C-alpha atoms as a printed R data frame, in Angstrom:
    type eleno elety resid chain resno       x        y      z
1   ATOM     1    CA   MET     A     1 -14.620  -76.082 50.422
2   ATOM     2    CA   ASN     A     2 -15.883  -75.413 46.892
3   ATOM     3    CA   ILE     A     3 -13.554  -72.877 45.227
4   ATOM     4    CA   LEU     A     4 -16.399  -70.724 43.892
5   ATOM     5    CA   ARG     A     5 -18.098  -70.652 47.297
6   ATOM     6    CA   GLN     A     6 -14.803  -69.725 48.916
7   ATOM     7    CA   TYR     A     7 -14.226  -66.878 46.454
8   ATOM     8    CA   VAL     A     8 -17.743  -65.469 46.869
9   ATOM     9    CA   ARG     A     9 -17.485  -65.558 50.648
10  ATOM    10    CA   GLN     A    10 -14.077  -63.850 50.569
11  ATOM    11    CA   MET     A    11 -15.408  -61.080 48.321
12  ATOM    12    CA   LEU     A    12 -18.381  -60.510 50.616
13  ATOM    13    CA   VAL     A    13 -16.131  -60.277 53.633
14  ATOM    14    CA   GLU     A    14 -13.587  -57.944 52.037
15  ATOM    15    CA   GLN     A    15 -15.901  -55.696 50.025
16  ATOM    16    CA   ALA     A    16 -19.258  -55.762 51.822
17  ATOM    17    CA   GLY     A    17 -18.078  -56.260 55.357
18  ATOM    18    CA   VAL     A    18 -20.047  -59.473 55.906
19  ATOM    19    CA   SER     A    19 -19.120  -61.039 59.221
20  ATOM    20    CA   GLU     A    20 -17.292  -64.336 59.330
21  ATOM    21    CA   GLU     A    21 -18.915  -65.099 62.673
22  ATOM    22    CA   PRO     A    22 -19.737  -68.830 62.516
23  ATOM    23    CA   ILE     A    23 -23.394  -69.778 62.441
24  ATOM    24    CA   LEU     A    24 -22.790  -73.347 63.552
25  ATOM    25    CA   PRO     A    25 -20.549  -74.692 66.327
26  ATOM    26    CA   LYS     A    26 -17.471  -76.433 65.031
27  ATOM    27    CA   ASN     A    27 -17.514  -80.221 64.621
28  ATOM    28    CA   GLU     A    28 -20.865  -80.695 66.368
29  ATOM    29    CA   TRP     A    29 -24.157  -82.007 65.031
30  ATOM    30    CA   VAL     A    30 -26.904  -79.397 65.249
31  ATOM    31    CA   ALA     A    31 -30.608  -79.944 64.603
32  ATOM    32    CA   LEU     A    32 -32.304  -76.922 63.060
33  ATOM    33    CA   SER     A    33 -36.077  -77.309 63.231
34  ATOM    34    CA   SER     A    34 -38.639  -75.223 61.347
35  ATOM    35    CA   GLY     A    35 -38.610  -71.652 62.650
36  ATOM    36    CA   ASP     A    36 -34.934  -71.585 63.591
37  ATOM    37    CA   GLU     A    37 -33.539  -68.326 62.188
38  ATOM    38    CA   ARG     A    38 -30.233  -70.000 61.375
39  ATOM    39    CA   ARG     A    39 -31.910  -71.993 58.625
40  ATOM    40    CA   GLU     A    40 -32.308  -68.944 56.386
41  ATOM    41    CA   LYS     A    41 -28.668  -67.992 56.890
42  ATOM    42    CA   ILE     A    42 -27.318  -71.324 55.630
43  ATOM    43    CA   GLN     A    43 -30.105  -72.260 53.219
44  ATOM    44    CA   GLN     A    44 -28.182  -71.320 50.081
45  ATOM    45    CA   GLU     A    45 -25.056  -73.119 51.254
46  ATOM    46    CA   LEU     A    46 -27.020  -76.277 52.010
47  ATOM    47    CA   PHE     A    47 -28.792  -76.073 48.663
48  ATOM    48    CA   ASP     A    48 -25.392  -75.901 46.952
49  ATOM    49    CA   LEU     A    49 -24.332  -79.030 48.840
50  ATOM    50    CA   VAL     A    50 -27.506  -80.838 47.794
51  ATOM    51    CA   GLN     A    51 -26.966  -79.868 44.168
52  ATOM    52    CA   MET     A    52 -23.398  -81.118 44.291
53  ATOM    53    CA   THR     A    53 -24.346  -84.369 46.018
54  ATOM    54    CA   TYR     A    54 -27.092  -85.255 43.529
55  ATOM    55    CA   ALA     A    55 -25.376  -83.857 40.423
56  ATOM    56    CA   SER     A    56 -24.669  -87.310 38.994
57  ATOM    57    CA   ILE     A    57 -28.417  -88.023 38.701
58  ATOM    58    CA   GLY     A    58 -29.379  -84.567 37.515
59  ATOM    59    CA   GLY     A    59 -30.159  -83.081 40.916
60  ATOM    60    CA   HIS     A    60 -32.601  -83.906 43.700
61  ATOM    61    CA   PHE     A    61 -36.041  -84.234 42.087
62  ATOM    62    CA   LYS     A    62 -37.792  -82.451 44.974
63  ATOM    63    CA   VAL     A    63 -35.199  -79.732 45.631
64  ATOM    64    CA   GLY     A    64 -34.918  -77.387 42.662
65  ATOM    65    CA   LYS     A    65 -34.302  -74.152 44.548
66  ATOM    66    CA   PRO     A    66 -33.068  -73.206 48.039
67  ATOM    67    CA   GLU     A    67 -36.591  -72.593 49.335
68  ATOM    68    CA   ASP     A    68 -37.543  -76.195 48.582
69  ATOM    69    CA   LEU     A    69 -35.483  -77.295 51.587
70  ATOM    70    CA   GLU     A    70 -38.223  -75.859 53.789
71  ATOM    71    CA   ARG     A    71 -40.336  -78.907 52.968
72  ATOM    72    CA   TYR     A    72 -38.177  -80.705 55.537
73  ATOM    73    CA   MET     A    73 -38.940  -79.917 59.183
74  ATOM    74    CA   PHE     A    74 -35.586  -81.152 60.439
75  ATOM    75    CA   TRP     A    75 -32.149  -80.148 59.182
76  ATOM    76    CA   VAL     A    76 -29.396  -82.078 60.968
77  ATOM    77    CA   VAL     A    77 -26.158  -80.334 60.008
78  ATOM    78    CA   LYS     A    78 -22.493  -80.278 60.905
79  ATOM    79    CA   ASP     A    79 -19.575  -77.931 60.209
80  ATOM    80    CA   ILE     A    80 -16.457  -80.086 60.090
81  ATOM    81    CA   ASP     A    81 -13.571  -78.207 58.509
82  ATOM    82    CA   GLY     A    82 -11.895  -74.822 58.944
83  ATOM    83    CA   ASP     A    83 -14.344  -72.694 56.967
84  ATOM    84    CA   PRO     A    84 -17.587  -71.433 58.567
85  ATOM    85    CA   GLU     A    85 -19.927  -73.287 56.212
86  ATOM    86    CA   PRO     A    86 -21.870  -76.518 56.853
87  ATOM    87    CA   ASP     A    87 -20.232  -79.580 55.342
88  ATOM    88    CA   VAL     A    88 -22.811  -82.317 55.830
89  ATOM    89    CA   ALA     A    89 -26.589  -82.358 56.255
90  ATOM    90    CA   ILE     A    90 -29.485  -84.777 56.667
91  ATOM    91    CA   PHE     A    91 -33.034  -83.609 55.962
92  ATOM    92    CA   GLY     A    92 -36.203  -85.220 57.304
93  ATOM    93    CA   LYS     A    93 -39.885  -84.601 57.842
94  ATOM    94    CA   PRO     A    94 -42.627  -86.248 59.905
95  ATOM    95    CA   ASP     A    95 -44.154  -89.171 58.068
96  ATOM    96    CA   ILE     A    96 -45.772  -92.536 58.676
97  ATOM    97    CA   GLY     A    97 -44.053  -94.262 61.570
98  ATOM    98    CA   GLY     A    98 -41.752  -91.410 62.542
99  ATOM    99    CA   VAL     A    99 -39.417  -89.212 60.500
100 ATOM   100    CA   LYS     A   100 -38.652  -89.958 56.869
101 ATOM   101    CA   MET     A   101 -35.255  -88.958 55.541
102 ATOM   102    CA   GLY     A   102 -35.813  -87.129 52.291
103 ATOM   103    CA   ALA     A   103 -32.391  -85.794 51.326
104 ATOM   104    CA   ALA     A   104 -28.777  -85.705 52.418
105 ATOM   105    CA   ALA     A   105 -25.720  -83.770 51.331
106 ATOM   106    CA   ASN     A   106 -22.018  -83.430 51.979
107 ATOM   107    CA   ASP     A   107 -19.121  -81.512 50.491
108 ATOM   108    CA   GLY     A   108 -17.563  -84.602 48.928
109 ATOM   109    CA   SER     A   109 -14.638  -84.887 51.316
110 ATOM   110    CA   PRO     A   110 -13.969  -88.311 52.883
111 ATOM   111    CA   VAL     A   111 -14.510  -86.967 56.404
112 ATOM   112    CA   ALA     A   112 -17.871  -85.403 55.505
113 ATOM   113    CA   ALA     A   113 -19.026  -88.511 53.651
114 ATOM   114    CA   ALA     A   114 -18.100  -90.677 56.632
115 ATOM   115    CA   ALA     A   115 -19.859  -88.285 59.013
116 ATOM   116    CA   TYR     A   116 -23.051  -88.570 56.987
117 ATOM   117    CA   LYS     A   117 -22.910  -92.375 56.913
118 ATOM   118    CA   ASP     A   118 -22.265  -92.599 60.653
119 ATOM   119    CA   LYS     A   119 -25.010  -90.152 61.660
120 ATOM   120    CA   SER     A   120 -27.574  -91.468 59.212
121 ATOM   121    CA   SER     A   121 -26.959  -95.010 60.465
122 ATOM   122    CA   ALA     A   122 -27.239  -93.917 64.101
123 ATOM   123    CA   LEU     A   123 -30.554  -92.150 63.455
124 ATOM   124    CA   ARG     A   124 -31.916  -95.152 61.581
125 ATOM   125    CA   ALA     A   125 -30.816  -97.426 64.420
126 ATOM   126    CA   GLY     A   126 -32.898  -95.490 66.962
127 ATOM   127    CA   GLU     A   127 -31.054  -92.314 67.898
128 ATOM   128    CA   SER     A   128 -33.288  -89.274 68.350
129 ATOM   129    CA   VAL     A   129 -32.551  -85.634 67.621
130 ATOM   130    CA   ALA     A   130 -34.526  -82.480 68.435
131 ATOM   131    CA   GLY     A   131 -37.193  -84.665 69.995
132 ATOM   132    CA   ALA     A   132 -37.653  -86.587 66.746
133 ATOM   133    CA   SER     A   133 -37.170  -90.335 66.675
134 ATOM   134    CA   ASN     A   134 -37.941  -93.381 64.524
135 ATOM   135    CA   TRP     A   135 -36.017  -92.161 61.507
136 ATOM   136    CA   TRP     A   136 -36.187  -94.203 58.304
137 ATOM   137    CA   GLY     A   137 -35.618  -93.871 54.591
138 ATOM   138    CA   GLU     A   138 -35.209  -95.625 51.262
139 ATOM   139    CA   VAL     A   139 -31.686  -96.406 50.121
140 ATOM   140    CA   SER     A   140 -29.889  -98.379 47.459
141 ATOM   141    CA   GLY     A   141 -26.396  -99.095 46.191
142 ATOM   142    CA   LYS     A   142 -23.382  -97.794 48.100
143 ATOM   143    CA   PRO     A   143 -25.393  -95.843 50.703
144 ATOM   144    CA   ALA     A   144 -27.383  -98.997 51.507
145 ATOM   145    CA   TYR     A   145 -24.168 -100.976 51.885
146 ATOM   146    CA   ALA     A   146 -22.667  -98.329 54.166
147 ATOM   147    CA   MET     A   147 -25.774  -98.180 56.387
148 ATOM   148    CA   LEU     A   148 -26.073 -101.955 56.686
149 ATOM   149    CA   LYS     A   149 -22.383 -102.207 57.522
150 ATOM   150    CA   ARG     A   150 -22.917  -99.700 60.344
151 ATOM   151    CA   GLY     A   151 -25.844 -101.601 61.802
152 ATOM   152    CA   ALA     A   152 -28.877  -99.811 60.387
153 ATOM   153    CA   PRO     A   153 -31.874 -102.168 60.653
154 ATOM   154    CA   ALA     A   154 -33.899 -103.156 57.598
155 ATOM   155    CA   VAL     A   155 -37.674 -103.223 57.246
156 ATOM   156    CA   GLU     A   156 -38.068 -106.800 56.075
157 ATOM   157    CA   ASP     A   157 -41.842 -107.183 56.291
158 ATOM   158    CA   GLU     A   158 -43.590 -106.560 52.969
159 ATOM   159    CA   GLN     A   159 -46.766 -105.131 54.460
160 ATOM   160    CA   GLN     A   160 -44.866 -102.752 56.732
161 ATOM   161    CA   ALA     A   161 -42.764 -101.547 53.811
162 ATOM   162    CA   LYS     A   162 -45.845 -100.948 51.672
163 ATOM   163    CA   ALA     A   163 -47.534  -99.093 54.535
164 ATOM   164    CA   LEU     A   164 -44.532  -96.786 54.844
165 ATOM   165    CA   LEU     A   165 -44.418  -96.185 51.097
166 ATOM   166    CA   ASP     A   166 -48.122  -95.282 51.220
167 ATOM   167    CA   GLY     A   167 -49.236  -96.448 47.813
168 ATOM   168    CA   ASP     A   168 -45.974  -96.099 45.888
169 ATOM   169    CA   GLY     A   169 -45.869  -98.708 43.172
170 ATOM   170    CA   ILE     A   170 -43.216 -101.311 43.931
171 ATOM   171    CA   ILE     A   171 -42.278 -104.840 42.948
172 ATOM   172    CA   TRP     A   172 -41.463 -106.737 46.130
173 ATOM   173    CA   HIS     A   173 -38.489 -109.135 46.073
174 ATOM   174    CA   GLY     A   174 -37.624 -109.822 49.694
175 ATOM   175    CA   GLU     A   175 -34.205 -111.273 48.970
176 ATOM   176    CA   HIS     A   176 -31.971 -109.129 46.768
177 ATOM   177    CA   PRO     A   177 -32.812 -110.017 43.149
178 ATOM   178    CA   ASP     A   178 -29.233 -109.887 41.900
179 ATOM   179    CA   PRO     A   179 -27.540 -113.283 42.365
180 ATOM   180    CA   ASN     A   180 -24.187 -111.494 42.301
181 ATOM   181    CA   ALA     A   181 -25.110 -108.964 44.998
182 ATOM   182    CA   PRO     A   182 -22.594 -108.662 47.844
183 ATOM   183    CA   PRO     A   183 -23.134 -110.804 50.957
184 ATOM   184    CA   MET     A   184 -24.043 -107.654 52.911
185 ATOM   185    CA   PHE     A   185 -27.082 -107.191 50.670
186 ATOM   186    CA   LYS     A   186 -28.008 -110.857 50.928
187 ATOM   187    CA   SER     A   187 -27.874 -110.721 54.735
188 ATOM   188    CA   VAL     A   188 -31.238 -108.926 54.876
189 ATOM   189    CA   ASN     A   189 -34.585 -109.201 53.155
190 ATOM   190    CA   GLY     A   190 -36.780 -106.246 52.318
191 ATOM   191    CA   TRP     A   191 -35.591 -105.423 48.798
192 ATOM   192    CA   TYR     A   192 -37.985 -104.110 46.169
193 ATOM   193    CA   SER     A   193 -37.893 -102.396 42.789
194 ATOM   194    CA   LYS     A   194 -39.321  -98.927 42.307
195 ATOM   195    CA   ASP     A   195 -39.594  -96.737 39.245
196 ATOM   196    CA   PHE     A   196 -38.020  -93.272 39.260
197 ATOM   197    CA   GLY     A   197 -38.647  -91.278 36.125
198 ATOM   198    CA   GLY     A   198 -38.660  -94.337 33.901
199 ATOM   199    CA   HIS     A   199 -35.667  -95.919 35.595
200 ATOM   200    CA   SER     A   200 -36.138  -98.905 37.899
201 ATOM   201    CA   SER     A   201 -34.026  -98.994 41.052
202 ATOM   202    CA   THR     A   202 -33.610 -101.751 43.646
203 ATOM   203    CA   LYS     A   203 -34.148 -100.300 47.096
204 ATOM   204    CA   ILE     A   204 -34.669 -101.178 50.731
205 ATOM   205    CA   ILE     A   205 -36.043  -99.253 53.712
206 ATOM   206    CA   LEU     A   206 -33.504  -98.912 56.498
207 ATOM   207    CA   GLY     A   207 -34.524  -97.445 59.834
208 ATOM   208    CA   SER     A   208 -36.674  -97.951 62.896
209 ATOM   209    CA   PRO     A   209 -40.200  -96.753 62.072
210 ATOM   210    CA   ASN     A   210 -42.835  -97.238 64.748
211 ATOM   211    CA   LEU     A   211 -45.607  -99.261 63.120
């Protein structure tokens, strides 16, 4: 648990009488859809997790304040450790072919990071949650490696990938363009380059969209 978050919560409990009654069940994935009153109660905590997760790239470019999380219809969250706060989350919204994953967050602990990788891979491989299925999303680097290792399927057809990206400008490669890429990356096609704020990134769509 983040030390600052722990201190603030302790002060609220001791001085303001805020209840420590858990909002989420312990060690269980919960899907909070739009309209669920629990979303407002953990919104700030999830925003903090998102900020921490994306800090190395300057933050999530579509989540600049807690309220921005409402752009995602589905919050799939889990409370893993002893404190009452969520430790890992996956955010998605209806899109072409199913549900597009738009953000993810965890508290940085090995168990939370592993939980995210396992659940994200399961959703991409066809698992449904809260009545939502056909999850997919763009990934690169270590997350892509982790998903492929766990069996997440790749979208390897160029036209399908472009349909999902709905006009996003990409340079299609198919095979991974780096000759020194790990064998895991070379085991699938579907790689492309995409510009993010002036920086080109090699990505692939992993998931099971219904096209």
